[in-house]
MIKETI-557111 format. One record per residue (C-alpha): chain; x, y, z; residue in one letter. Coordinates in steps of 0.5 Angstrom, whole numbers. Layout:
<pts>
pt chain = A, X = X, Y = Y, Z = Z, resn = a
...
</pts>
This chain:
<pts>
pt chain = A, X = 0, Y = 0, Z = 0, resn = x
pt chain = A, X = 2, Y = 7, Z = -1, resn = x
pt chain = A, X = 4, Y = 12, Z = 5, resn = x
pt chain = A, X = -2, Y = 16, Z = 7, resn = x
pt chain = A, X = 1, Y = 22, Z = 6, resn = x
pt chain = A, X = 2, Y = 20, Z = -2, resn = x
pt chain = A, X = -5, Y = 18, Z = -3, resn = x
pt chain = A, X = -7, Y = 25, Z = 0, resn = x
pt chain = A, X = -3, Y = 29, Z = -5, resn = x
pt chain = A, X = -6, Y = 33, Z = -10, resn = x
pt chain = A, X = -5, Y = 29, Z = -17, resn = x
pt chain = A, X = -5, Y = 22, Z = -14, resn = x
pt chain = A, X = -12, Y = 20, Z = -17, resn = x
pt chain = A, X = -11, Y = 24, Z = -24, resn = x
pt chain = A, X = -11, Y = 17, Z = -27, resn = x
pt chain = A, X = -18, Y = 16, Z = -25, resn = x
pt chain = A, X = -20, Y = 23, Z = -27, resn = x
pt chain = A, X = -26, Y = 20, Z = -32, resn = x
pt chain = A, X = -29, Y = 16, Z = -26, resn = x
pt chain = A, X = -29, Y = 21, Z = -21, resn = x
pt chain = A, X = -34, Y = 27, Z = -19, resn = x
pt chain = A, X = -33, Y = 32, Z = -13, resn = x
pt chain = A, X = -36, Y = 29, Z = -7, resn = x
pt chain = A, X = -34, Y = 22, Z = -9, resn = x
pt chain = A, X = -32, Y = 18, Z = -3, resn = x
pt chain = A, X = -26, Y = 13, Z = -4, resn = x
pt chain = A, X = -24, Y = 8, Z = 1, resn = x
pt chain = A, X = -16, Y = 7, Z = 1, resn = x
pt chain = A, X = -12, Y = 2, Z = 4, resn = x
pt chain = A, X = -5, Y = 6, Z = 6, resn = x
pt chain = A, X = 1, Y = 5, Z = 10, resn = x
pt chain = A, X = 2, Y = 8, Z = 16, resn = x
pt chain = A, X = 9, Y = 6, Z = 20, resn = x
pt chain = A, X = 9, Y = -1, Z = 16, resn = x
pt chain = A, X = 2, Y = -3, Z = 18, resn = x
pt chain = A, X = -4, Y = -3, Z = 13, resn = x
pt chain = A, X = -10, Y = 2, Z = 15, resn = x
pt chain = A, X = -16, Y = 4, Z = 12, resn = x
pt chain = A, X = -17, Y = 12, Z = 10, resn = x
pt chain = A, X = -23, Y = 15, Z = 8, resn = x
pt chain = A, X = -23, Y = 20, Z = 3, resn = x
pt chain = A, X = -27, Y = 25, Z = 0, resn = x
pt chain = A, X = -26, Y = 28, Z = -7, resn = x
pt chain = A, X = -25, Y = 35, Z = -7, resn = x
pt chain = A, X = -24, Y = 37, Z = -14, resn = x
pt chain = A, X = -24, Y = 34, Z = -21, resn = x
pt chain = A, X = -22, Y = 39, Z = -26, resn = x
pt chain = A, X = -21, Y = 38, Z = -33, resn = x
pt chain = A, X = -14, Y = 40, Z = -33, resn = x
pt chain = A, X = -10, Y = 40, Z = -27, resn = x
pt chain = A, X = -10, Y = 36, Z = -21, resn = x
pt chain = A, X = -15, Y = 32, Z = -18, resn = x
pt chain = A, X = -15, Y = 33, Z = -10, resn = x
pt chain = A, X = -18, Y = 29, Z = -4, resn = x
pt chain = A, X = -18, Y = 30, Z = 3, resn = x
pt chain = A, X = -19, Y = 26, Z = 9, resn = x
pt chain = A, X = -27, Y = 25, Z = 11, resn = x
pt chain = A, X = -29, Y = 30, Z = 16, resn = x
pt chain = A, X = -29, Y = 26, Z = 23, resn = x
pt chain = A, X = -25, Y = 21, Z = 20, resn = x
pt chain = A, X = -18, Y = 23, Z = 19, resn = x
pt chain = A, X = -18, Y = 31, Z = 20, resn = x
pt chain = A, X = -18, Y = 36, Z = 25, resn = x
pt chain = A, X = -14, Y = 35, Z = 32, resn = x
pt chain = A, X = -15, Y = 29, Z = 36, resn = x
pt chain = A, X = -14, Y = 29, Z = 44, resn = x
pt chain = A, X = -11, Y = 22, Z = 46, resn = x
pt chain = A, X = -16, Y = 18, Z = 50, resn = x
pt chain = A, X = -16, Y = 19, Z = 57, resn = x
pt chain = A, X = -14, Y = 13, Z = 62, resn = x
pt chain = A, X = -19, Y = 11, Z = 68, resn = x
pt chain = A, X = -16, Y = 12, Z = 75, resn = x
pt chain = A, X = -14, Y = 6, Z = 78, resn = x
pt chain = A, X = -16, Y = 9, Z = 85, resn = x
pt chain = A, X = -23, Y = 9, Z = 83, resn = x
pt chain = A, X = -24, Y = 2, Z = 83, resn = x
pt chain = A, X = -26, Y = -1, Z = 89, resn = x
pt chain = A, X = -24, Y = -8, Z = 89, resn = x
pt chain = A, X = -19, Y = -13, Z = 85, resn = x
pt chain = A, X = -24, Y = -14, Z = 79, resn = x
pt chain = A, X = -25, Y = -6, Z = 78, resn = x
pt chain = A, X = -18, Y = -5, Z = 78, resn = x
pt chain = A, X = -17, Y = -11, Z = 73, resn = x
pt chain = A, X = -22, Y = -7, Z = 69, resn = x
pt chain = A, X = -19, Y = -1, Z = 69, resn = x
pt chain = A, X = -12, Y = -4, Z = 68, resn = x
pt chain = A, X = -15, Y = -7, Z = 61, resn = x
pt chain = A, X = -19, Y = 0, Z = 59, resn = x
pt chain = A, X = -12, Y = 3, Z = 60, resn = x
pt chain = A, X = -8, Y = -2, Z = 56, resn = x
pt chain = A, X = -14, Y = -1, Z = 50, resn = x
pt chain = A, X = -13, Y = 7, Z = 51, resn = x
pt chain = A, X = -5, Y = 6, Z = 50, resn = x
pt chain = A, X = -6, Y = 2, Z = 44, resn = x
pt chain = A, X = -11, Y = 7, Z = 41, resn = x
pt chain = A, X = -7, Y = 13, Z = 43, resn = x
pt chain = A, X = -1, Y = 9, Z = 39, resn = x
pt chain = A, X = -5, Y = 9, Z = 33, resn = x
pt chain = A, X = -7, Y = 16, Z = 34, resn = x
pt chain = A, X = 1, Y = 18, Z = 34, resn = x
pt chain = A, X = 3, Y = 14, Z = 28, resn = x
pt chain = A, X = -3, Y = 17, Z = 24, resn = x
pt chain = A, X = -1, Y = 24, Z = 26, resn = x
pt chain = A, X = 7, Y = 22, Z = 25, resn = x
pt chain = A, X = 4, Y = 20, Z = 18, resn = x
pt chain = A, X = 1, Y = 27, Z = 17, resn = x
pt chain = A, X = -6, Y = 25, Z = 19, resn = x
pt chain = A, X = -9, Y = 27, Z = 25, resn = x
pt chain = A, X = -16, Y = 24, Z = 27, resn = x
pt chain = A, X = -22, Y = 29, Z = 28, resn = x
pt chain = A, X = -26, Y = 31, Z = 33, resn = x
</pts>
């Protein structure tokens, strides 16, 4: 797969100009730090000449995204609650790592 930043570059979809119209949706499998990821794109312009342009879909991969917060383990009142908080925090850490990888590729997640 091509890098996400490449797919977002003006002109990347020029060879598909005849099949595209403004506001088409494209689902692209892209490379994010050597892992495949799904990127939803919106076609923003299909001029007769010049570059076809796309943008990451609103709310999917644009804007700015704060990291997912962790759950304070001191709020858990028993061992089971502590284990659940630890699992939630582990998932949050994994998702935050994905967010960091996307942002390092020039893509930020939208709010």
